[in-house]
C-alpha positions as CSV (number, residue, x, y, z in Angstrom):
1,M,7.2,7.4,2.6
2,A,4.8,6.5,5.5
3,M,3.5,3.1,5.3
4,L,0.3,4.5,5.2
5,D,0.9,7.2,2.3
6,R,0.2,4.7,-0.6
7,Y,-3.0,3.7,0.8
8,K,-4.5,7.7,1.2
9,K,-5.6,6.9,-2.7
10,K,-9.5,6.6,-3.7
11,G,-9.9,2.6,-3.2
12,G,-6.5,2.0,-0.7
13,F,-8.2,2.0,2.6
14,I,-9.9,-1.6,1.2
15,Q,-6.6,-2.5,-0.7
16,L,-4.9,-2.4,3.2
17,L,-8.3,-3.9,4.7
18,L,-7.6,-6.8,2.5
19,L,-3.7,-7.4,3.0
20,I,-4.4,-7.6,6.6
21,E,-7.6,-10.1,7.0
22,T,-5.2,-12.1,4.4
23,S,-2.4,-12.4,6.8
24,T,-2.1,-14.3,10.1
25,K,-2.8,-13.0,13.6
26,Q,0.8,-12.0,14.3
27,K,0.9,-10.0,11.1
28,Q,-2.3,-8.8,11.7
29,E,-1.0,-7.4,15.3
30,Q,2.1,-5.8,13.0
31,F,0.8,-3.9,10.7
32,L,-2.0,-2.2,13.3
33,N,1.2,-1.1,15.2
34,L,2.7,0.4,12.4
35,I,-0.7,1.8,11.3
36,A,-1.5,3.6,15.3
37,Q,2.3,4.9,15.3
38,E,1.3,6.7,11.9
39,N,-2.0,7.5,12.2
40,R,-4.6,6.7,15.3
41,A,-7.8,7.2,13.1
42,W,-7.0,4.6,10.6
43,E,-6.3,2.1,13.3
44,E,-10.0,2.6,14.7
45,S,-11.1,2.5,11.6
46,I,-9.5,-0.6,9.8
47,K,-10.2,-2.7,13.3
48,K,-13.6,-1.7,13.3
49,K,-13.7,-2.6,9.7
50,T,-11.6,-5.8,9.4
51,L,-13.6,-9.0,8.5
52,S,-12.9,-12.1,10.7
53,I,-14.3,-15.7,11.4
54,E,-15.3,-14.1,15.3
55,K,-17.6,-11.5,13.4
56,I,-19.1,-13.7,11.1
57,L,-20.0,-16.4,12.8
58,L,-21.8,-13.5,15.3
59,W,-24.0,-12.7,12.7
60,D,-27.4,-14.1,12.5
61,P,-28.2,-17.7,10.8
62,I,-29.8,-16.3,7.8
63,Y,-26.5,-15.0,6.7
64,L,-24.3,-17.6,7.7
65,A,-26.5,-20.2,5.8
66,E,-26.2,-17.7,2.3
67,I,-22.6,-18.0,3.2
68,F,-22.2,-21.4,3.5
69,S,-24.1,-22.7,0.6
70,R,-22.3,-21.4,-1.6
71,M,-18.9,-22.8,-0.3
72,Q,-17.2,-26.7,-0.9
73,P,-18.0,-28.9,1.3
74,L,-14.2,-29.5,1.6
75,T,-13.2,-25.9,2.6
76,I,-16.5,-26.1,5.0
77,A,-14.9,-29.3,6.9
78,V,-11.2,-28.0,7.3
79,A,-12.3,-24.6,8.5
80,L,-15.1,-26.7,10.8
81,R,-10.9,-27.4,13.0
82,S,-10.6,-24.3,14.5
83,F,-14.7,-23.1,15.3
84,S,-15.5,-23.8,18.9
85,E,-18.1,-26.9,19.2
86,P,-21.2,-24.5,19.8
87,H,-20.3,-22.2,16.5
88,S,-19.8,-25.4,14.6
89,A,-23.3,-26.5,15.8
90,K,-24.3,-22.8,14.2
91,V,-22.7,-23.1,11.5
92,L,-23.5,-27.3,10.5
93,N,-27.5,-26.4,11.0
94,C,-27.3,-24.4,7.9
95,F,-27.6,-27.9,5.8
96,T,-29.8,-30.3,5.8
97,P,-29.1,-33.7,7.6
98,S,-27.7,-35.7,4.8
99,E,-25.3,-32.7,3.7
100,Q,-23.8,-32.7,7.8
101,R,-23.3,-36.1,7.8
102,K,-20.9,-35.0,4.4
103,I,-19.4,-32.5,6.0
104,Q,-18.8,-35.1,9.3
105,N,-18.0,-37.4,6.9
106,I,-15.1,-35.2,5.1
107,I,-13.4,-34.2,8.4
108,T,-13.1,-38.1,9.9
109,E,-11.5,-38.7,6.2
110,T,-8.7,-35.8,6.5
111,N,-6.1,-34.4,8.5
112,P,-5.7,-30.8,7.8
113,S,-2.5,-29.0,8.6
114,P,-2.8,-25.5,10.4
115,S,-1.5,-23.3,7.0
116,E,-4.5,-25.3,5.3
117,I,-7.4,-24.7,7.9
118,L,-6.0,-20.9,7.6
119,T,-6.4,-20.9,4.2
120,C,-10.3,-22.6,4.6
121,N,-10.2,-19.7,7.1
122,M,-9.5,-16.5,4.7
123,K,-11.8,-18.2,1.8
124,I,-14.4,-17.5,3.8
125,I,-14.0,-14.1,4.4
126,A,-13.0,-13.8,1.0
127,E,-16.3,-15.2,-0.2
128,V,-17.8,-13.1,2.1
129,R,-16.2,-9.8,0.7
130,E,-17.2,-10.9,-2.6
131,L,-20.9,-11.5,-1.5
132,M,-21.0,-7.8,0.3
133,R,-18.9,-6.7,-3.3
134,K,-22.6,-7.6,-4.9
135,G,-24.9,-6.6,-2.9
136,V,-26.3,-10.0,-1.5
137,L,-24.9,-9.7,1.9
138,K,-25.8,-6.0,3.0
139,L,-23.6,-4.7,5.6
140,E,-26.6,-1.4,6.7
141,K,-28.9,-4.8,7.7
142,I,-26.0,-7.1,9.0
143,D,-23.8,-4.8,10.6
144,P,-24.0,-0.6,10.2
145,E,-20.8,0.3,11.5
146,M,-18.9,-2.3,9.2
147,L,-20.3,-0.2,6.0
148,I,-17.2,1.1,3.7
149,P,-18.0,5.1,2.9
150,E,-16.8,5.5,-1.0
151,N,-14.8,8.7,0.1
152,I,-13.5,7.2,3.6
153,E,-9.8,7.9,3.1
154,E,-10.9,11.6,2.5
155,Q,-13.1,11.4,5.4
156,L,-9.8,9.7,7.9
157,Q,-7.3,12.7,6.1
158,Q,-10.1,15.4,7.8
159,Q,-10.1,14.0,11.1
160,S,-6.8,13.2,10.9
161,S,-6.1,17.2,10.2
162,L,-9.1,18.0,13.4
163,H,-7.1,15.9,15.7
164,G,-4.0,17.6,14.5
165,V,-5.1,20.8,15.1
166,Q,-6.7,20.1,18.5
167,S,-3.5,19.1,19.6
168,L,-1.9,22.1,18.7
169,S,-4.3,24.2,20.6
170,I,-3.7,22.2,23.8
171,A,0.0,22.4,23.7
172,P,1.8,24.5,26.0
173,A,3.1,28.0,25.2
174,S,6.8,26.9,26.5
175,A,6.8,24.1,23.7
176,E,6.2,26.9,20.9
177,I,9.7,28.4,22.6
178,E,11.0,25.7,22.3
179,E,11.2,24.2,18.9
180,I,13.1,27.9,17.8
181,P,17.0,26.1,17.1
182,K,18.9,27.7,19.9
183,V,22.8,28.0,19.5
184,K,24.9,26.3,22.6
185,P,27.2,29.2,24.2
186,E,30.1,27.2,24.0
187,A,29.2,27.0,20.1
188,K,29.4,30.6,20.4
189,V,33.4,30.6,21.7
190,S,34.5,28.2,19.4
191,G,33.0,29.9,16.5
192,E,31.3,27.1,14.9
193,P,27.8,27.3,15.7
194,K,25.8,24.2,15.8
195,L,22.8,25.2,14.3
196,D,23.8,23.9,11.0
197,T,24.8,20.3,12.3
198,E,21.4,19.6,14.1
199,V,19.6,20.9,11.2
200,K,22.1,18.4,8.9
201,V,21.2,15.8,11.0
202,S,17.8,16.5,11.1
203,A,17.4,15.9,7.4
204,D,19.6,13.0,7.6
205,S,17.0,11.2,10.4
206,K,13.8,12.5,7.5
207,T,15.9,10.3,4.3
208,S,16.7,8.2,7.3
209,A,12.2,7.8,8.2
210,D,12.0,7.9,4.4
211,A,14.6,5.1,3.6
212,R,12.7,3.1,6.0
213,G,8.7,3.6,5.4
214,N,10.0,2.2,2.0
215,Y,10.9,-0.7,3.0
216,E,7.6,-1.2,5.2
217,A,5.9,-0.6,1.9
218,L,8.3,-3.3,0.3
219,K,7.9,-5.6,2.7
220,D,4.0,-5.5,2.7
221,E,3.9,-5.8,-0.8
222,V,5.8,-8.7,-0.4
223,E,4.1,-10.3,2.1
224,L,1.1,-9.8,0.0
225,L,2.3,-11.7,-2.6
226,K,3.9,-14.6,-0.2
227,V,-0.2,-14.6,1.2
228,K,-1.4,-15.2,-1.9
229,N,0.9,-17.9,-3.5
230,R,0.2,-19.7,-0.2
231,Q,-3.1,-19.4,-0.9
232,L,-2.7,-21.4,-4.1
233,M,-0.8,-23.3,-2.7
234,N,-3.2,-24.6,0.2
235,E,-5.9,-24.9,-2.4
236,N,-4.0,-27.1,-4.6
237,Q,-3.5,-29.5,-1.8
238,L,-7.1,-29.0,-0.9
239,L,-7.7,-30.1,-4.4
240,K,-5.5,-32.9,-4.3
241,E,-7.3,-33.9,-1.0
242,E,-11.0,-33.8,-2.1
243,M,-9.6,-35.6,-5.6
244,S,-8.5,-38.1,-3.2
245,V,-11.9,-38.6,-1.0
246,I,-13.9,-38.4,-4.3
247,K,-11.4,-41.5,-5.9
248,T,-12.4,-43.6,-2.9
249,K,-16.0,-43.1,-2.9
250,L,-15.8,-44.3,-6.4
251,E,-13.8,-47.5,-6.0
252,Q,-16.1,-48.3,-2.5
253,I,-19.4,-47.7,-5.5
254,R,-17.5,-49.9,-7.7
255,K,-16.6,-53.0,-5.0
256,I,-20.3,-52.6,-4.2
257,A,-21.5,-52.7,-7.8
């Protein structure tokens, strides 16, 4: 079973897309390499439609304001640590001066780990996906190329089939001749044709390939569960830090009072 087989059903494309969006850069590259080996049409479409912080930050400020106004200040403050200075300024400009000061204070008072920063970036991407699903953000206005047709799996299958037909039509005639199994001369002498052996080897190779495909599919599932587990752990840690910040603020207020 190839990796993509489980995602070719309706809704499978977005499932694979979400898996890739919630993975590290290194893991994303590994997934894309596997997909490219199986199907170039899927790889190109996945690359085009995968959301990333970099793509989101290129959008018009009016859409960024819609996104970040719904995020917790702590999430924004932690995520900003991974943004370039121009991008940080672009995000902060979505807020009032008092809201900007609040975010800046959180940046000063917290020291998140790389995994916590990654989790906050993923939360932003997840929020954008949810706003798209609800129709709050309309990709046809923001970035039409990222729209995902309902029948995208079927479209990609047709593209793959067409590409396969084109590849066959330009293949040299000699290639067809080479595909015909041949019994080697020495096999005739010994009375033991090697054709059966070659077929058996081919079948064994196919079985081995299927096993590898199943193994890769299980690995994908495990990786997705690991990502979700890390997200939950990091979100829990972020909530603890937020509670600590709130507790400190309350103590300061009590002292002033």
